[in-house]
C-alpha positions in Angstrom: 0.0 0.0 0.0 1.2 3.5 -0.9 2.1 5.8 2.0 0.7 9.3 2.3 4.0 10.7 1.1 3.7 8.6 -2.1 0.3 10.1 -2.8 1.6 13.6 -2.8 2.6 15.0 -6.2 6.4 14.5 -6.6 6.7 17.9 -8.2 5.6 19.5 -4.9 8.1 17.5 -2.8 11.0 17.8 -5.3 10.7 21.6 -5.2 10.8 21.8 -1.4 7.2 22.9 -1.0 5.5 22.1 2.2 2.6 19.7 2.3 0.0 22.4 2.8 0.4 23.2 -0.8 -0.6 19.7 -1.8 -4.3 20.7 -2.1 -3.4 23.3 -4.7 -3.2 20.9 -7.6 -2.3 22.3 -10.9 -4.5 23.0 -13.9 -3.6 20.8 -16.9 -3.9 21.8 -20.5 -3.1 19.1 -23.1 -2.8 20.4 -26.7 -2.7 17.7 -29.4 -2.1 18.6 -33.1 -2.4 16.1 -35.9 0.5 16.0 -38.4 2.6 18.4 -36.3 6.1 16.9 -36.7 9.2 18.2 -35.1 10.3 19.3 -38.6 7.4 21.8 -38.6 8.5 23.6 -35.4 11.3 26.2 -35.4 12.7 25.3 -32.0 13.1 21.8 -33.2 15.0 23.0 -36.2 11.9 23.1 -38.4 11.5 25.4 -41.4 8.3 27.2 -40.3 8.0 30.2 -38.0 6.3 29.2 -34.7 7.0 32.0 -32.3 4.4 31.0 -29.7 5.4 27.4 -29.6 9.1 28.5 -29.4 8.3 30.7 -26.5 6.5 27.8 -24.8 9.8 25.8 -25.2 11.9 28.6 -23.8 9.7 28.8 -20.7 9.5 25.0 -20.3 11.1 21.7 -21.3 11.4 20.5 -24.8 11.6 16.7 -25.3 13.6 15.1 -28.1 12.6 11.4 -27.8 8.8 11.0 -27.6 6.9 8.3 -29.5 3.3 8.5 -30.6 1.6 5.7 -32.6 2.0 5.8 -36.4 -1.6 6.6 -37.0 -4.1 9.2 -35.8 -6.8 7.4 -33.8 -4.6 4.7 -32.2 -2.5 7.6 -30.9 -5.5 9.3 -29.4 -6.9 6.1 -27.8 -3.4 5.3 -26.4 -3.1 8.7 -24.9 -6.5 8.8 -23.3 -6.4 5.2 -21.9 -2.7 4.9 -21.0 -2.7 1.5 -22.8 -0.9 0.2 -25.8 -2.8 -0.8 -28.9 -2.2 -4.5 -28.3 -4.3 -4.0 -25.1 -7.1 -1.7 -26.3 -7.3 -3.3 -29.7 -7.3 -0.1 -31.7 -4.3 -1.0 -33.9 -5.2 0.8 -37.0 -6.6 4.2 -37.9 -10.4 4.1 -37.8 -12.7 7.1 -38.3 -15.8 6.0 -36.5 -18.1 8.7 -37.9 -17.2 7.8 -41.5 -16.8 4.0 -41.2 -19.4 3.1 -38.5 -19.0 1.2 -35.3 -19.3 1.9 -31.6 -16.0 3.6 -31.0 -14.3 4.0 -27.7 -16.5 2.3 -25.1 -16.8 4.3 -21.9 -17.8 1.3 -19.9 -14.7 -0.7 -20.9 -12.1 2.0 -20.8 -11.7 4.7 -18.2 -10.1 7.7 -19.8 -7.7 10.0 -17.9 -10.3 12.8 -18.2 -12.8 10.6 -16.3 -10.2 9.8 -13.5 -9.4 13.5 -13.2 -13.1 14.4 -13.1 -13.7 11.9 -10.3 -10.7 13.3 -8.5 -12.2 16.8 -8.4 -11.1 18.4 -11.7 -13.4 20.4 -13.9 -13.0 19.0 -17.4 -13.5 20.3 -21.0 -12.6 19.2 -24.5 -12.5 21.3 -27.6 -11.6 20.2 -31.1 -11.6 17.0 -33.1 -12.7 13.8 -31.2 -12.9 11.2 -34.0 -13.2 8.1 -31.8 -16.9 8.1 -31.3 -19.7 9.0 -33.7 -21.1 12.0 -31.8 -24.2 12.3 -34.0 -25.4 8.9 -32.8 -23.7 8.9 -29.4 -24.3 12.4 -28.1 -23.5 11.3 -24.5 -20.1 9.8 -25.3 -18.0 12.8 -24.2 -19.7 12.9 -20.8 -19.2 9.1 -20.5 -15.5 9.7 -21.0 -15.3 12.3 -18.3 -15.8 15.7 -20.0 -18.2 18.0 -18.4 -18.2 20.5 -21.2 -17.4 20.2 -24.9 -17.1 22.1 -28.1 -16.2 19.6 -30.8 -16.5 19.0 -34.5 -19.2 16.5 -35.5 -17.6 14.5 -38.3 -19.7 13.1 -41.0 -19.5 10.7 -44.0 -17.6 12.3 -47.0 -20.7 12.6 -49.1 -22.3 14.8 -46.4 -19.4 17.3 -46.2 -18.1 19.8 -48.7 -14.5 20.5 -49.3 -13.0 22.6 -46.5 -16.1 22.2 -44.3 -14.0 20.9 -41.4 -12.1 24.2 -41.0 -14.3 26.8 -42.6 -18.0 26.1 -41.7 -18.0 23.0 -39.5 -20.9 21.8 -37.5 -19.9 21.9 -33.8 -21.5 20.1 -30.8 -21.3 22.7 -28.0 -22.5 21.3 -24.7 -25.0 19.1 -26.3 -26.3 21.6 -28.9 -25.4 21.5 -32.6 -24.3 24.7 -34.1 -22.9 25.5 -37.6 -20.3 28.2 -37.3 -17.9 30.1 -39.5 -14.2 29.5 -38.6 -14.7 26.5 -36.3 -11.2 26.5 -34.9 -11.5 30.1 -33.7 -14.9 29.3 -32.1 -13.4 26.2 -30.3 -10.4 28.3 -29.1 -12.7 31.0 -27.7 -14.7 28.3 -25.9 -11.6 26.9 -24.3 -10.1 30.3 -23.3 -13.4 31.2 -21.7 -13.4 27.9 -19.8 -9.9 28.5 -18.6 -10.6 32.1 -17.5 -13.5 31.3 -15.2 -13.3 32.0 -11.5 -13.3 28.6 -9.8 -12.0 26.8 -6.7 -11.4 23.5 -8.4 -8.5 22.8 -10.8 -9.3 22.2 -14.5 -8.3 19.8 -17.2 -8.5 20.9 -20.8 -8.0 18.5 -23.7 -7.5 20.4 -26.9 -7.1 18.0 -30.0 -7.1 20.9 -32.4 -9.4 20.9 -35.4 -6.8 22.6 -37.5 -3.8 20.4 -38.1 -0.3 20.7 -39.6 -1.5 19.8 -43.1 -4.4 21.9 -44.6 -7.2 19.8 -46.1 -6.7 21.3 -49.5 -3.1 20.1 -49.7 -2.8 17.6 -52.5 -0.1 15.0 -53.4 3.1 16.6 -54.8 3.4 15.9 -58.5 5.4 18.9 -59.7 7.8 21.6 -58.6 5.0 24.2 -58.8 2.5 22.2 -56.8 5.2 21.4 -54.3 5.8 25.1 -53.8 2.0 25.7 -53.4 1.7 22.9 -50.9 4.6 24.3 -48.8 2.9 27.7 -48.8 -0.4 26.1 -47.7 1.4 24.2 -45.0 3.2 27.3 -43.8 -0.1 29.0 -43.5 -1.6 26.1 -41.6 1.3 26.0 -39.2 1.1 29.7 -38.7 -2.6 29.4 -37.7 -1.9 26.5 -35.3 0.8 28.6 -33.7 -1.5 31.7 -33.4 -4.3 29.6 -31.8 -1.9 28.1 -29.3 -0.6 31.6 -28.5 -4.2 32.8 -27.9 -4.8 30.0 -25.3 -1.4 30.7 -23.6 -2.3 34.4 -23.5 -5.6 33.6 -21.8 -3.8 31.6 -19.1 -1.2 34.3 -18.5 -3.5 37.3 -18.5 -5.8 35.6 -16.0 -2.8 35.1 -13.7 -3.0 31.3 -14.1 0.5 30.6 -15.4 2.0 29.7 -12.0 -0.6 27.0 -11.4 -1.2 25.7 -14.9 0.8 23.1 -16.7 0.6 23.3 -20.5 1.7 20.3 -22.7 1.9 20.5 -26.5 2.4 17.4 -28.6 1.5 16.0 -32.0 0.3 12.7 -33.4 0.3 10.7 -36.6 3.6 12.4 -37.5 4.2 12.1 -41.2 8.0 12.1 -41.2 10.5 11.3 -43.9 11.0 7.7 -42.9 7.3 6.7 -43.3 6.0 5.3 -46.5 2.5 6.6 -46.2 -0.5 6.7 -48.5 -4.2 7.2 -47.9 -6.9 4.9 -49.2 -10.5 5.3 -48.1 -9.5 7.5 -45.1 -7.1 4.8 -43.9 -3.4 5.7 -43.6 -1.3 2.7 -44.8 2.2 2.6 -43.4 4.3 -0.1 -45.0 7.2 0.7 -42.6 7.1 2.3 -39.2 10.2 3.9 -37.9 11.7 6.1 -35.2 11.5 9.2 -37.4 7.9 8.3 -38.4 6.6 8.2 -34.8 8.9 10.8 -33.1 6.6 13.4 -31.9 7.2 16.9 -30.4 6.5 17.4 -26.7 6.9 20.7 -24.9 5.8 21.2 -21.3 5.6 24.6 -19.5 4.9 25.0 -15.8 6.7 28.2 -14.7 6.2 27.7 -11.0 7.0 24.0 -11.0 9.8 23.3 -13.4 12.9 25.1 -14.6 12.4 26.4 -18.2 14.8 26.4 -21.1 15.7 22.8 -20.8 16.0 20.1 -23.5 15.6 16.5 -22.4 16.3 13.3 -24.2 14.4 11.2 -21.7 12.3 8.5 -23.2 8.5 9.1 -23.3 5.7 7.5 -25.2 1.9 8.2 -25.4 1.0 5.8 -22.6 2.9 8.0 -20.2 0.6 11.0 -20.2 -2.1 9.3 -18.1 0.1 8.3 -15.1 1.8 11.7 -15.3 -1.5 13.6 -15.0 -2.6 11.3 -12.2 0.6 12.1 -10.3 0.5 15.8 -10.9 -3.1 15.8 -9.6 -2.2 13.7 -6.6 -4.9 11.2 -7.5 -4.4 7.5 -6.7 -4.8 5.3 -9.7 -7.6 2.7 -9.2 -6.2 -0.7 -8.5 -8.4 -2.2 -11.2 -7.0 0.1 -13.9 -4.2 -1.3 -16.1 -1.8 1.4 -17.3 1.2 0.6 -19.6 2.9 3.9 -19.1 5.1 5.5 -16.5 4.9 9.0 -15.1 7.5 11.5 -16.4 7.1 13.8 -13.4 10.6 13.0 -12.2 11.9 14.0 -15.7 10.0 17.3 -15.5 11.6 18.0 -12.2 15.0 17.5 -13.7 15.8 14.2 -12.0 19.1 12.5 -13.1 18.2 9.2 -11.6 17.7 6.7 -14.4 15.7 4.4 -12.2 13.0 7.1 -12.0 12.7 7.1 -15.8 11.8 4.8 -18.7 14.5 2.7 -20.3 12.5 1.9 -23.5 9.4 3.2 -25.4 7.0 1.4 -27.7 4.9 2.0 -30.8 2.7 -0.2 -33.0 0.7 -0.3 -36.2 -1.3 -3.4 -37.0 0.8 -6.4 -36.4 4.1 -4.5 -36.5 5.5 -3.6 -33.1 8.6 -1.5 -32.4 10.6 -0.7 -29.3 13.7 1.4 -28.7 16.0 2.4 -25.9 18.4 5.4 -25.9 20.3 4.1 -28.8 19.0 1.0 -30.5 15.7 0.0 -32.1 14.2 -3.4 -32.9 10.9 -4.4 -34.5 8.9 -7.5 -35.2 10.1 -7.5 -38.8 13.5 -8.4 -37.5 15.0 -4.9 -38.2 17.6 -3.8 -35.7 19.3 -0.4 -35.9 21.7 1.9 -34.1 19.8 5.2 -34.1 22.7 7.3 -33.1 24.8 6.1 -36.1 21.9 5.5 -38.5 18.8 7.7 -37.6 17.0 6.9 -40.8 17.3 3.2 -40.3 19.0 2.5 -43.6 21.8 0.2 -42.6 22.3 -2.9 -40.5 24.2 -2.6 -37.2 27.9 -3.0 -37.7 28.8 -6.7 -36.9 31.9 -5.5 -35.1 29.7 -3.6 -32.6 30.3 -5.4 -29.3 27.5 -3.6 -27.4 24.7 -4.2 -29.9 24.1 -7.9 -29.4 23.4 -7.4 -25.7 21.1 -4.5 -26.4 19.3 -6.5 -29.1 18.7 -9.4 -26.8 17.4 -7.1 -24.0 15.0 -5.3 -26.3 13.8 -8.6 -27.9 13.0 -10.0 -24.5 10.9 -7.0 -23.7 9.1 -7.1 -27.1 8.4 -10.9 -26.7 6.7 -10.5 -23.3 3.8 -8.4 -24.6 0.5 -10.2 -25.2 -1.2 -10.8 -28.5 -3.4 -8.1 -29.9 -6.8 -7.7 -28.2 -9.8 -8.1 -30.4 -10.5 -5.2 -32.7 -13.3 -3.0 -31.5 -14.6 -3.0 -35.1 -15.3 -6.7 -36.1 -16.8 -5.6 -39.4 -13.5 -3.9 -40.2 -11.2 -6.8 -39.4 -11.0 -7.9 -43.1 -9.7 -4.4 -44.0 -7.2 -4.4 -41.1 -5.9 -7.8 -42.2 -5.4 -6.6 -45.7 -3.4 -3.6 -44.4 -1.2 -5.8 -42.2 
């Protein structure tokens, strides 16, 4: 049984705060942006101007080695449940609104939002949900722990016009449908108002942005001219993402919430150079998953709690957000809840103790599984690479390398101990998944 000391947030203890502050749990804002790779963010060496994101990194911690899943909805489900795809069964991208099915079952899976809500947090979501059909399941967001919501209601392709998602989307706002102009701006305003309210309880905001790093009008590059046009569209999209993030940060700061609010920014379904990705029937098909293909940005700002301006190479994957939020909130994880991740609070606090951190991270698409440590990577297709020497995974490990065999054996042992994939939550879709695998 955990002692009372163990139940206190580590970040309070590590910074020498007395236990009377334990009740003042932090607000948590999680921003998730589809297709936002590190190569799109200036502070990661990207080619686009992102001044607000860069300032977030200057004030916080920028992580270099964070893995999402190689597809959109598996990343979201993994983040929200704290479980790997082999456990929750969502091993491929699946758009519930467009393809049918139940989606994420609130009775089977307890999201981090629900745990935080039960622990006293006020909760809200704004943006793009995707993992339930909200037109036929209007109570799904409440079932998953969100008290308030302002989300896009996705629809089948024949029911939407080109650009509808970003220009004139239909939003579900606290149970009422509303067609708006500039949906992302409306969602952002909803969340900034929620954050600015005078309240006694801490809040949790989940912001899976409607706007992503690739504008919906961007087409496949077939010529130099079109490539230039696409780059311009992408630059505009990234600029808007950065501005919206800046608006939310400004709302936090102008309402004197910065010292008690932790802001996390990450991306999912990162279309990086090492992924061979095409889209067929709304289904991303990756013939090869790789470190570069799943390496996501992660920036965390908490001015009162953590020292800013740091760059960390600690290993983190998308299962780690759930236990991290639970620890920050000082909420005991239910004994019945299975979490695959590990809290990265010690890393946020600047701990140098390797035993307080992960020594490997994991990603999966379909039947292909991949694991890495600080240097080496192995997958279920028998690929093994030294990522320091060969970051693009183009060459076999040098046979003269004396460290590699031991590392390979260790990673293989970890990979082999994971269970078989759980049943797909979409039985009617299993034939398509098998064809992709």
